[in-house]
Backbone as CSV, one residue per row, in Angstrom:
resi,resn,N_x,N_y,N_z,CA_x,CA_y,CA_z,C_x,C_y,C_z
1,MET,80.464,-84.628,160.191,81.552,-83.837,159.626,82.625,-83.977,160.752
2,SER,82.278,-83.535,161.626,83.752,-83.239,163.112,84.076,-84.722,163.062
3,GLU,83.260,-86.012,162.425,84.094,-86.756,162.824,84.783,-87.365,161.832
4,HIS,85.317,-86.536,160.753,85.955,-86.882,159.876,87.280,-85.506,159.747
5,LEU,87.220,-84.486,160.734,88.201,-83.450,160.773,89.429,-84.245,161.461
6,PRO,89.468,-85.077,162.231,90.747,-85.571,162.841,91.701,-86.322,161.671
7,GLU,90.713,-87.080,160.742,91.432,-87.987,159.352,92.347,-86.519,158.364
8,LEU,91.538,-85.350,158.370,91.575,-83.918,157.493,93.249,-83.403,158.054
9,ILE,93.081,-83.591,159.070,94.466,-82.727,160.018,95.222,-83.824,160.595
10,ALA,96.167,-84.359,159.708,97.248,-84.963,160.247,98.719,-84.491,160.738
11,PRO,98.737,-85.507,161.538,100.205,-84.481,162.585,101.242,-84.569,161.420
12,GLU,101.864,-83.374,162.041,103.246,-83.473,160.759,104.703,-84.619,161.645
13,PRO,105.226,-84.949,160.575,106.099,-85.983,160.726,107.086,-85.254,161.714
14,PRO,108.231,-85.911,162.717,109.004,-85.513,163.126,110.018,-84.486,162.592
15,SER,110.446,-83.623,162.390,111.532,-82.934,161.990,113.207,-83.008,162.216
16,VAL,114.023,-83.367,161.534,115.018,-83.623,161.576,115.524,-82.405,162.884
17,LEU,115.039,-81.424,162.760,115.604,-80.356,164.075,114.759,-81.220,165.472
18,ASP,114.013,-81.771,165.158,113.409,-82.020,166.680,114.252,-83.413,167.502
19,GLU,115.244,-83.784,166.464,116.014,-85.030,166.955,117.328,-84.547,167.586
20,LEU,117.868,-82.918,167.257,119.084,-82.382,167.738,118.471,-82.263,169.325
21,PRO,119.775,-82.731,169.927,120.121,-82.419,171.404,120.144,-81.151,171.565
22,GLY,119.763,-80.593,172.471,119.782,-79.186,173.014,118.991,-78.435,172.460
23,ASP,120.083,-77.259,171.963,119.047,-76.128,171.638,119.130,-75.606,170.000
24,LEU,118.400,-75.351,169.098,118.713,-75.126,167.845,119.627,-74.051,167.748
25,MET,119.666,-72.919,168.310,120.393,-71.907,168.273,121.888,-72.280,168.780
26,MET,122.234,-72.818,169.625,123.352,-73.409,169.898,124.329,-74.231,168.638
27,TRP,123.066,-74.632,167.781,123.598,-75.685,166.685,124.128,-74.538,165.754
28,VAL,123.010,-73.892,165.468,123.972,-72.494,164.489,124.778,-71.942,164.790
29,LEU,124.829,-71.622,165.961,126.542,-71.124,166.462,127.486,-72.220,166.244
30,ILE,127.410,-73.297,166.465,128.353,-74.651,166.407,128.698,-74.668,164.497
31,VAL,127.561,-74.879,164.083,127.981,-74.628,162.821,128.573,-73.637,162.214
32,SER,128.262,-72.394,162.553,128.849,-71.199,162.065,130.276,-71.452,162.670
33,GLU,130.576,-71.382,163.643,132.081,-72.045,164.425,132.743,-72.770,163.289
34,LEU,132.249,-73.704,163.122,133.126,-74.783,162.450,133.302,-74.590,160.792
35,LEU,132.453,-73.585,160.517,132.592,-72.829,158.956,133.889,-71.947,159.414
36,VAL,134.107,-71.186,160.137,134.828,-70.384,160.425,136.256,-70.843,160.697
37,PHE,136.430,-71.728,161.430,137.649,-72.460,161.372,138.015,-73.119,160.130
38,GLY,137.166,-73.994,159.355,137.078,-74.557,158.103,137.711,-73.802,157.312
39,ALA,137.275,-72.654,157.274,138.077,-71.227,156.247,139.292,-70.821,156.684
40,GLY,139.515,-71.034,158.013,141.067,-70.796,158.345,141.665,-72.056,157.883
41,LEU,141.333,-73.232,158.450,142.391,-74.418,157.788,142.522,-74.407,156.177
42,ALA,141.264,-74.079,155.445,141.508,-73.889,154.315,142.603,-72.804,153.726
43,ALA,142.608,-71.871,154.050,143.510,-70.495,154.058,144.687,-71.126,154.132
44,PHE,145.030,-71.650,155.552,146.361,-72.342,156.077,146.762,-73.103,154.946
45,LEU,145.922,-74.334,154.503,146.213,-75.161,153.375,146.750,-74.433,152.431
46,GLY,145.972,-73.528,151.945,146.474,-72.800,150.605,147.548,-71.868,150.297
47,ALA,147.687,-71.396,151.515,149.084,-70.733,151.517,150.283,-71.782,152.020
48,ARG,150.229,-72.843,152.401,151.013,-73.630,152.677,151.466,-74.348,151.260
49,ILE,150.892,-74.405,150.112,150.894,-74.886,148.814,152.196,-73.629,148.223
50,PHE,152.404,-72.434,148.529,153.344,-71.963,147.874,154.519,-71.827,148.610
51,ASP,154.682,-72.014,149.621,155.904,-72.562,150.907,155.921,-73.571,151.477
52,PRO,156.192,-74.881,150.808,155.856,-76.203,151.486,157.264,-76.099,152.527
53,GLU,158.096,-75.375,151.795,159.485,-75.738,152.501,159.447,-75.008,153.932
54,GLY,159.026,-73.672,153.680,159.147,-72.878,154.864,157.864,-73.105,155.835
55,PHE,156.772,-73.688,155.339,155.788,-74.001,156.284,156.525,-75.276,157.081
56,ALA,157.022,-76.250,156.478,157.748,-77.450,157.046,158.864,-77.218,158.237
57,ALA,159.377,-76.008,158.029,160.802,-75.621,158.711,159.980,-75.426,160.000
58,ALA,158.915,-74.134,160.187,158.351,-73.313,160.825,157.533,-74.638,162.068
59,GLN,157.094,-75.444,161.052,156.226,-76.665,162.030,157.375,-77.495,162.567
60,ASP,158.625,-77.385,162.209,159.371,-78.515,163.305,159.816,-77.609,164.301
61,ALA,159.616,-76.021,164.672,159.709,-76.005,165.908,158.535,-75.856,166.808
62,LEU,157.321,-76.452,166.475,156.247,-76.719,167.193,156.650,-77.648,168.084
63,HIS,155.892,-77.753,169.358,155.864,-78.873,170.156,154.859,-80.075,170.020
64,ARG,154.872,-80.900,169.381,153.759,-81.866,169.262,153.748,-82.841,169.734
65,THR,154.458,-83.247,171.161,154.156,-83.605,172.343,153.378,-83.107,172.956
66,GLY,153.501,-81.789,173.475,152.797,-80.767,173.905,151.181,-80.961,173.474
67,ALA,151.238,-80.724,172.185,150.113,-80.781,171.455,149.220,-81.741,171.276
68,GLY,150.229,-83.298,171.297,149.227,-84.295,171.689,148.903,-84.666,172.998
69,ILE,149.536,-84.029,173.884,148.983,-84.212,175.712,147.671,-83.745,175.664
70,ASN,147.980,-82.460,174.667,146.386,-81.369,174.881,145.547,-81.900,174.146
71,THR,145.574,-82.766,173.102,144.655,-83.906,172.192,143.797,-84.554,173.119
72,LEU,145.020,-85.361,173.831,144.355,-85.994,174.718,143.369,-85.706,175.973
73,VAL,144.166,-84.377,176.568,143.444,-83.855,177.515,142.383,-83.150,177.011
74,LEU,141.993,-82.715,175.866,140.475,-82.216,175.057,139.437,-83.252,174.990
75,VAL,139.667,-84.751,174.609,139.045,-85.664,174.299,138.610,-86.690,175.634
76,THR,139.317,-86.418,176.490,138.759,-87.191,177.708,138.215,-85.896,178.565
77,SER,138.241,-84.253,178.103,137.312,-83.607,178.565,135.881,-84.096,178.354
78,GLY,135.753,-84.183,176.980,134.702,-84.110,176.393,133.859,-85.423,176.788
79,PHE,134.754,-86.451,176.994,133.875,-87.600,177.528,133.661,-87.209,178.767
80,PHE,134.339,-86.364,179.951,133.766,-86.168,181.306,132.481,-85.382,180.894
81,ALA,132.507,-84.235,179.637,131.210,-83.758,179.871,130.084,-84.445,179.374
82,ALA,130.378,-85.650,178.343,129.372,-86.664,178.219,128.767,-87.300,179.529
83,LEU,129.633,-87.648,180.137,129.385,-88.248,181.613,128.505,-87.192,182.312
84,GLY,128.727,-85.580,182.314,127.924,-84.954,182.924,126.648,-84.912,182.629
85,VAL,126.216,-85.010,181.296,124.883,-84.865,180.261,124.221,-86.292,180.978
86,ARG,124.924,-87.300,180.971,124.442,-88.433,181.544,123.869,-88.472,182.722
87,MET,124.685,-87.922,183.809,124.466,-87.502,185.325,123.150,-86.468,185.279
88,ALA,122.880,-85.551,184.302,122.119,-84.536,184.578,120.794,-85.170,184.159
89,GLU,120.884,-86.288,183.041,119.450,-86.672,182.808,119.223,-87.885,183.802
90,ALA,119.999,-87.968,184.645,119.466,-89.391,185.759,118.957,-88.657,186.653
91,GLY,119.432,-87.175,186.777,118.948,-86.081,188.153,119.835,-85.986,189.095
92,ARG,121.155,-86.576,189.117,122.034,-86.419,189.799,122.752,-85.311,189.568
93,LYS,122.226,-84.199,190.429,122.951,-82.672,190.225,124.949,-82.728,190.597
94,ALA,124.859,-83.275,191.893,126.287,-83.472,192.276,127.017,-84.194,191.555
95,ALA,126.961,-85.355,190.977,127.927,-86.103,189.930,127.751,-85.095,188.592
96,THR,126.669,-84.504,188.179,126.555,-83.523,187.232,127.928,-82.429,187.117
97,ARG,127.675,-81.865,188.254,128.421,-80.922,188.702,129.970,-81.343,188.532
98,GLY,129.990,-82.377,189.285,131.377,-83.026,189.414,132.085,-83.105,187.986
99,TRP,131.119,-84.137,186.962,131.953,-84.157,185.812,132.219,-82.911,184.747
100,LEU,131.246,-81.832,184.706,131.462,-80.699,184.314,132.322,-80.020,184.932
101,ALA,132.774,-79.996,186.311,134.053,-79.563,186.916,135.233,-80.201,186.364
102,ALA,135.333,-81.328,186.194,136.464,-82.321,185.759,136.550,-81.869,184.376
103,ALA,135.250,-81.695,183.492,135.684,-80.956,182.232,136.385,-80.091,181.954
104,SER,135.857,-79.099,183.025,136.341,-77.623,182.760,138.002,-77.451,183.169
105,ALA,138.199,-78.598,184.703,139.500,-78.629,184.755,140.618,-78.860,183.573
106,LEU,140.245,-79.875,183.044,140.878,-80.538,181.992,141.210,-79.277,180.819
107,GLY,140.123,-78.570,180.444,140.201,-77.081,179.643,141.271,-76.177,180.302
108,VAL,141.173,-76.049,181.569,142.249,-75.222,182.459,143.729,-75.820,181.885
109,VAL,143.829,-77.203,182.042,145.146,-77.754,181.830,145.593,-77.376,180.556
110,PHE,145.027,-77.863,179.247,144.926,-77.419,177.785,145.484,-76.143,177.803
111,LEU,144.753,-74.839,178.304,145.289,-73.893,178.171,146.629,-73.706,178.994
112,ILE,147.064,-73.808,179.893,148.257,-74.056,180.417,149.384,-74.375,179.671
113,VAL,149.287,-75.789,178.800,150.268,-76.001,178.262,150.196,-75.418,176.620
114,LYS,149.134,-74.605,176.480,149.062,-73.866,175.223,150.061,-72.364,175.766
115,PHE,149.925,-72.126,176.931,150.577,-70.749,177.246,151.890,-70.999,177.132
116,VAL,152.450,-72.363,177.983,153.679,-72.778,177.970,154.429,-72.779,176.253
117,GLU,153.450,-73.419,175.380,153.961,-73.249,174.433,154.020,-72.075,173.544
118,TYR,153.236,-70.975,173.818,153.215,-69.456,173.299,154.421,-68.664,173.988
119,ALA,154.856,-69.202,174.993,155.642,-68.874,176.075,157.211,-69.100,175.405
120,ASP,157.276,-70.061,175.099,158.614,-70.782,174.469,158.354,-69.710,173.234
121,LYS,157.651,-69.984,172.328,157.831,-69.035,171.243,158.265,-68.076,171.162
122,ALA,157.706,-67.120,172.084,157.914,-65.517,172.640,159.420,-65.861,172.792
123,ARG,159.866,-66.365,173.986,161.084,-66.337,174.273,162.192,-66.832,173.127
124,HIS,161.920,-67.321,171.886,163.043,-67.859,170.910,162.639,-66.438,169.636
125,GLY,161.839,-65.500,169.936,161.573,-64.332,169.268,160.306,-64.847,168.151
126,ILE,159.552,-65.656,168.221,158.958,-66.248,167.208,157.738,-65.519,167.550
127,GLY,156.921,-65.007,166.255,155.663,-64.041,166.867,154.916,-64.457,165.668
128,ILE,153.753,-63.474,165.561,152.743,-63.673,164.540,153.469,-63.376,163.348
129,GLU,154.426,-62.402,163.196,154.798,-61.594,161.773,156.015,-62.680,161.584
130,THR,156.258,-63.530,162.292,158.080,-64.244,161.947,157.415,-64.968,160.376
131,HIS,156.776,-65.615,160.210,156.058,-66.660,159.117,154.530,-66.217,158.792
132,PRO,154.272,-66.510,157.824,153.118,-66.765,157.645,152.322,-68.070,158.176
133,PHE,153.448,-68.992,158.595,152.659,-70.465,159.058,152.656,-69.979,160.620
134,TYR,153.254,-69.119,161.117,153.128,-68.624,162.399,151.879,-67.623,162.754
135,THR,151.429,-67.119,161.550,150.712,-66.032,161.509,149.002,-67.013,161.431
136,PHE,148.950,-67.967,160.761,148.079,-68.891,160.743,148.078,-69.889,162.244
137,TYR,149.351,-69.853,162.626,149.526,-71.124,163.900,148.807,-70.075,164.880
138,TYR,149.150,-68.860,165.204,148.618,-68.204,166.542,147.213,-67.629,166.209
139,LEU,146.674,-67.336,164.897,145.464,-66.851,165.032,144.565,-68.399,165.011
140,LEU,144.753,-69.238,164.463,143.565,-70.358,164.484,143.957,-71.019,166.067
141,THR,145.295,-71.367,166.647,145.049,-71.944,167.900,144.650,-70.930,168.927
142,GLY,145.055,-69.744,168.626,144.529,-68.515,169.569,143.158,-68.467,169.599
143,PHE,142.128,-68.457,168.652,141.139,-68.484,168.417,140.236,-69.670,169.064
144,HIS,140.727,-71.039,168.864,140.411,-71.874,169.776,140.836,-71.900,170.917
145,ALA,141.821,-71.326,171.772,141.744,-71.347,172.731,140.941,-70.225,173.463
146,ALA,140.234,-69.501,172.623,139.248,-68.424,173.179,137.914,-69.495,173.440
147,HIS,137.752,-70.311,172.345,136.653,-70.874,172.672,136.694,-72.074,173.815
148,VAL,138.144,-72.318,174.210,138.340,-72.888,175.225,137.567,-72.497,176.666
149,VAL,138.041,-70.974,176.442,138.024,-70.256,177.899,136.112,-69.914,177.841
150,ALA,135.559,-69.777,176.554,134.227,-69.509,176.594,133.798,-70.956,177.025
151,GLY,134.080,-71.991,176.474,133.505,-73.686,176.822,133.608,-73.892,178.596
152,ILE,134.747,-73.260,179.274,134.996,-73.752,180.509,133.599,-72.264,181.321
153,VAL,133.713,-71.165,180.963,132.359,-70.383,181.351,130.972,-71.040,180.790
154,ILE,130.973,-71.595,179.725,129.587,-72.090,179.405,129.384,-73.547,180.061
155,LEU,130.361,-74.394,180.793,130.437,-75.405,181.623,130.010,-75.204,183.158
156,GLY,130.706,-74.163,183.477,130.272,-73.580,184.641,128.935,-72.925,184.862
157,LEU,128.391,-72.306,183.630,127.243,-72.009,184.077,125.907,-72.750,184.112
158,VAL,126.256,-73.603,182.939,125.212,-74.683,182.845,124.998,-75.464,184.241
159,SER,126.421,-75.768,184.677,126.405,-76.723,186.194,125.775,-75.862,186.847
160,ILE,125.179,-74.783,187.368,124.436,-73.750,188.251,123.054,-74.704,188.478
161,ARG,122.158,-74.905,187.421,120.946,-75.636,187.750,121.367,-77.002,187.337
162,CYS,122.089,-77.424,186.324,121.777,-78.724,186.249,120.909,-79.141,185.470
163,VAL,119.755,-78.654,184.696,118.756,-78.866,183.971,119.615,-79.870,182.782
164,PRO,118.994,-81.014,182.475,119.335,-81.695,181.516,119.703,-80.922,180.112
165,ARG,118.555,-80.503,179.610,118.495,-79.289,178.499,119.563,-78.540,178.477
166,THR,120.005,-77.790,179.128,121.168,-76.809,179.312,122.596,-77.510,179.258
167,VAL,122.405,-78.488,180.154,123.831,-79.102,180.330,124.154,-79.697,179.154
168,GLU,123.126,-80.356,178.401,123.305,-80.765,176.817,123.794,-79.764,175.957
169,VAL,123.296,-78.468,176.212,124.053,-77.767,175.335,125.081,-76.974,175.532
170,GLY,125.468,-77.077,176.768,126.728,-76.526,177.173,127.723,-77.990,176.618
171,ALA,127.618,-79.043,176.848,128.541,-80.234,176.382,128.156,-79.686,174.899
172,ALA,127.509,-79.702,174.004,127.661,-79.726,172.687,128.342,-78.589,172.315
173,PHE,128.801,-77.429,173.021,129.862,-76.536,172.702,130.890,-76.972,172.862
174,TRP,131.000,-77.846,174.010,132.377,-78.190,174.548,132.678,-79.110,173.200
175,HIS,132.002,-79.793,172.961,132.293,-81.089,171.827,132.722,-80.515,170.434
176,MET,131.879,-79.524,170.226,132.682,-78.807,168.881,133.942,-78.213,169.585
177,VAL,134.310,-77.623,170.699,135.736,-77.263,170.541,136.706,-78.325,170.677
178,ASP,136.152,-79.887,171.119,136.972,-80.521,171.039,137.163,-80.874,169.834
179,LEU,136.197,-81.162,168.872,136.578,-81.556,167.316,137.300,-80.633,166.602
180,VAL,136.971,-79.250,166.886,137.932,-78.222,166.204,139.196,-78.806,166.472
181,TRP,139.822,-78.893,167.787,141.408,-79.268,167.899,141.730,-80.508,167.122
182,VAL,140.689,-81.688,167.056,140.890,-82.686,166.539,141.328,-82.366,165.101
183,LEU,140.876,-81.247,164.589,141.074,-81.000,163.192,142.334,-79.789,163.452
184,LEU,142.558,-79.132,164.273,143.740,-78.364,164.150,145.061,-79.158,164.352
185,PHE,144.785,-79.931,165.051,146.213,-80.870,165.613,146.936,-81.360,164.413
186,PRO,146.506,-82.305,163.886,146.876,-82.746,162.531,147.358,-82.200,161.747
187,VAL,146.472,-80.916,161.095,146.753,-80.063,159.740,147.914,-78.820,160.702
188,ILE,147.956,-78.519,161.516,148.899,-77.758,162.042,150.282,-78.327,162.349
189,TYR,150.285,-79.619,163.315,151.496,-80.272,163.956,151.840,-81.337,163.294
190,LEU,151.151,-81.736,162.031,151.702,-82.946,161.937,151.818,-83.457,160.520
191,LEU,151.072,-82.534,159.505,150.860,-83.207,158.240,151.814,-81.885,157.418
192,ARG,152.620,-82.860,156.664,153.842,-82.307,155.660,153.452,-81.840,154.541
C-alpha cells in the first residue's frame, strides 16, 4: 500500500505566482498603485473631452523638454536598478549598493527637475485651481513624485543588506514608478 502512496499524491504544478520575482505583497501594492494611476489618467482624459481647447492651452504652458529629460532620467534609473538586482544575485554587495545609489541619485534629479517646473508654474500664478487641467496635472504628477520619494527610500533600505530577494522587491517598485511616468508623460505633456 505504501508503495502506491507516492503515485496518489502528485506534486502540485508550479503556479504563476511562483514565477513572480520578489514578493507577492509588493506585486499587490504595484497592481493597486497602477490601478489608482490608471483611474486618474482615465478621469483626466474624460475631463479633457469636455474642454479640449482649454486643456490644449493649459498643456502649452508645460515644460515638455524638462519632462522629456525626466523620462530619460527615470528610464536610466530603472536600468541602474536592474543592474543592482544582477549584482545582488551575483553576491557583489558593493556593486549592488553602487547601482542602487545611482538609481536613487537619478530619482533625486527627477525630483529637482519637477520642483523647478512646479516653481515656474507658481511664479506664473498657475495653481491647482487655475484650470481642471492643472488640477489633474498637480495631482497626478505630485502623487507620482511622492512615489519617487518612496522609491528612493525603498532602494536605500534594500541596499543595507543587499539580499537578492529584497533588492528585487525594491527594484520592482522602482520599475512601477518608471512605468507610471512613461504613461503620464505622453498623456499629460504630449497628447492633443
